[in-house]
C-alpha positions, -999 to 999 in steps of 0.1 A, spaced: 369 -131 -55 344 -155 -72 313 -141 -89 280 -145 -70 259 -170 -89 223 -163 -100 191 -183 -94 162 -176 -116 128 -183 -99 98 -186 -123 67 -177 -103 62 -155 -72 33 -171 -54 37 -196 -25 63 -219 -41 83 -189 -53 81 -174 -18 95 -207 -3 124 -208 -28 132 -171 -24 133 -175 14 157 -205 13 178 -190 -14 182 -159 8 201 -181 33 226 -188 5 251 -166 -12 232 -163 -45 216 -135 -65 178 -141 -67 160 -131 -98 122 -137 -102 97 -136 -130 60 -134 -125 32 -119 -146 16 -103 -115 31 -69 -106 24 -75 -69 33 -112 -64 38 -124 -28 75 -130 -32 83 -97 -50 101 -81 -21 120 -113 -12 144 -112 -42 171 -88 -55 157 -85 -90 120 -88 -101 106 -89 -136 69 -86 -144 59 -102 -176 42 -133 -191 69 -159 -200 51 -172 -231 44 -137 -244 79 -124 -237 101 -153 -246 131 -132 -258 132 -114 -224 128 -146 -205 155 -164 -225 179 -135 -219 173 -139 -181 180 -177 -185 213 -170 -202 224 -150 -172 213 -175 -146 233 -204 -132 201 -223 -122 164 -221 -130 136 -233 -106 100 -232 -119 76 -223 -91 44 -225 -111 18 -251 -121 10 -240 -157 18 -270 -179 22 -249 -210 49 -227 -194 65 -257 -177 67 -276 -211 83 -245 -227 109 -242 -199 116 -280 -200 127 -275 -236 159 -259 -223 169 -287 -200 197 -299 -222 213 -265 -224 205 -249 -190 204 -261 -154 166 -265 -150 160 -278 -115 126 -294 -123 114 -328 -135 87 -321 -161 79 -358 -168 74 -366 -131 53 -335 -127 29 -344 -155 21 -376 -136 18 -359 -102 -3 -330 -112 -32 -353 -121 -47 -371 -91 -61 -398 -115 -27 -404 -131 -8 -403 -98 -33 -426 -80 -31 -451 -108 7 -449 -109 11 -454 -72 -14 -483 -70 5 -500 -99 37 -499 -78 20 -511 -46 16 -479 -27 -16 -476 -6 -35 -445 -14 -65 -428 2 -85 -435 -29 -79 -473 -26 -87 -474 11 -112 -501 21 -120 -483 54 -157 -483 62 -170 -447 63 -202 -427 57 -182 -397 45 -161 -390 15 -136 -364 2 -140 -350 -33 -107 -337 -47 -104 -321 -82 -83 -344 -104 -61 -315 -114 -44 -289 -91 -26 -290 -58 -36 -276 -24 -72 -276 -10 -90 -256 -37 -125 -270 -43 -120 -299 -20 -153 -309 -5 -166 -332 23 -195 -354 12 -219 -376 30 -226 -410 13 -260 -399 1 -246 -368 -16 -223 -387 -40 -250 -396 -65 -262 -360 -70 -227 -345 -69 -222 -322 -99 -192 -327 -123 -184 -360 -105 -162 -370 -135 -138 -341 -126 -132 -353 -91 -115 -381 -72 -140 -392 -46 -122 -410 -18 -132 -424 16 -127 -398 44 -99 -410 66 -94 -398 101 -59 -394 116 -28 -372 116 -13 -361 83 24 -358 75 46 -347 46 81 -356 35 103 -343 7 127 -363 -15 153 -352 -40 169 -374 -66 192 -372 -96 176 -402 -115 196 -428 -97 203 -416 -61 176 -403 -37 175 -385 -4 144 -382 18 144 -356 45 127 -348 78 90 -357 82 67 -328 92 32 -328 106 5 -310 87 -24 -293 105 -53 -282 82 -81 -256 86 -118 -261 80 -113 -261 42 -86 -287 44 -59 -261 36 -26 -264 56 -26 -238 83 3 -250 104 34 -272 100 52 -287 130 85 -306 134 99 -329 146 71 -353 147 62 -378 175 55 -408 153 63 -445 157 96 -455 142 79 -482 121 56 -456 107 84 -432 100 104 -458 81 73 -468 61 68 -432 50 104 -429 39 103 -463 22 72 -452 2 89 -419 -8 119 -438 -21 97 -464 -39 78 -436 -57 109 -415 -65 127 -446 -80 97 -456 -100 95 -420 -114 133 -419 -120 129 -386 -102 156 -360 -112 145 -331 -90 123 -326 -59 90 -342 -49 68 -342 -18 46 -369 -5 17 -363 18 3 -391 39 -24 -398 65 -21 -424 93 -55 -441 98 -59 -472 119 -21 -475 121 -18 -478 83 1 -453 60 -21 -440 31 -7 -416 6 -29 -386 0 -10 -371 -29 24 -365 -45 37 -333 -61 68 -334 -82 76 -297 -78 91 -274 -51 67 -275 -22 57 -246 0 56 -244 38 74 -276 47 109 -269 33 111 -237 55 102 -258 85 128 -285 77 155 -258 73 147 -242 106 146 -275 124 176 -293 109 196 -267 89 190 -286 57 183 -262 28 164 -279 -1 173 -252 -26 210 -259 -17 204 -296 -21 189 -291 -55 219 -269 -66 246 -291 -51 230 -326 -47 264 -343 -52 278 -326 -20 275 -345 14 242 -338 32 247 -319 65 221 -314 93 223 -302 129 205 -314 159 167 -310 154 150 -279 168 113 -277 175 97 -256 148 62 -242 141 51 -224 109 16 -209 107 -3 -183 88 -22 -157 108 -48 -133 93 -57 -102 113 -89 -83 105 -96 -55 129 -98 -71 163 -101 -106 149 -71 -130 146 -73 -164 128 -48 -191 120 -58 -201 85 -46 -220 55 -21 -210 28 -48 -195 6 -45 -162 25 -9 -158 12 -18 -158 -25 -36 -125 -26 -17 -107 2 5 -87 -21 43 -83 -16 55 -98 17 87 -90 36 109 -110 59 112 -95 94 133 -110 122 117 -109 156 84 -95 145 57 -100 172 82 -122 192 85 -148 164 119 -160 152 109 -147 118 78 -135 101 69 -131 64 42 -104 64 25 -76 46 21 -57 78 22 -19 74 20 6 103 -16 16 109 -30 -14 89 -62 -29 104 -61 -59 80 -29 -79 74 -14 -113 74 18 -130 84 36 -163 82 51 -168 117 81 -191 122 90 -202 157 118 -224 168 129 -236 202 149 -263 220 117 -280 234 80 -283 227 72 -264 259 94 -235 248 79 -236 214 44 -233 227 55 -205 250 69 -185 221 37 -190 201 16 -177 230 39 -147 232 34 -140 195 -4 -142 199 -3 -118 228 20 -94 208 -4 -95 179 -34 -88 202 -15 -59 217 -7 -46 182 -44 -48 173 -53 -28 204 -27 0 197 -41 29 177 -9 37 158 0 -1 153 37 2 161 57 -30 153 63 -50 184 
């Protein structure tokens, strides 16, 4: 009997949660390191270690020696550079050089414009509103909508990329490469909340074939130009029939890989581990992924920010009529959150399942002892 292999995940927030979920669908032993004692993904792995990687290098290096693969799930450049130092002796599934470009919106925008990729910052669309995005950092933190007259007096303007506000649907696609060969996967639709944080991901997408091919082409162009040797995601917006790239992130994404897995069966952790193996997918299912926050008798579908401070989450099959839920729900709790994953054979069936979940949550909120439904 062959020994079960070990995956070391560095970071237990949203990216770590994504990796832990997908690795849980494989026959691997999941080990996680995070400096927070109550990280979101703590309960999603077989082995959890709480320490600061840079302060406990001996302990970390011992874990690396026992691991078959290491996937960083953090955005701390100092820690990432330290881990990258082991890439010639360990299987580090991360491209540090590509990440250094993608983590800065200024660097990544300049890079993409130099290779002919249309970006939201280079859009010539006429608008009276603008989006201010911090140059460093992913997600929607500190993103602001500005009117044209607000730009002149905007504080710390030099720290932001100020771009025309484009209207239209947003999509995301992941691509994995080994430096010479590249694979782009299923495109997903991104729905954001009022703070521009992704609250829902849907697949498959009803998009024009020409647009779909353009998104895939741009993903390949960027990956090849980076000589990408790990995973990257590309987020775009379609405005006026034109594909504009909003941002790239050369690290393991959150939210979308779980959707792609449930829709197509393609597991991006598995592809990173065994990229040389033939890619296998099944017929697409309709999938929805959304975060719901419950506070007393109030229920809201909100962005990913509600996951980060939710404490340890657990995976429950069939919770509140969902296919799966990742939640911190505890019996009797009046405030809790959950990631709800639905999948069905049709859009109509998918919407029916979501309504059943909303009704189940409302019923749970109205029940004094809050029994799991």
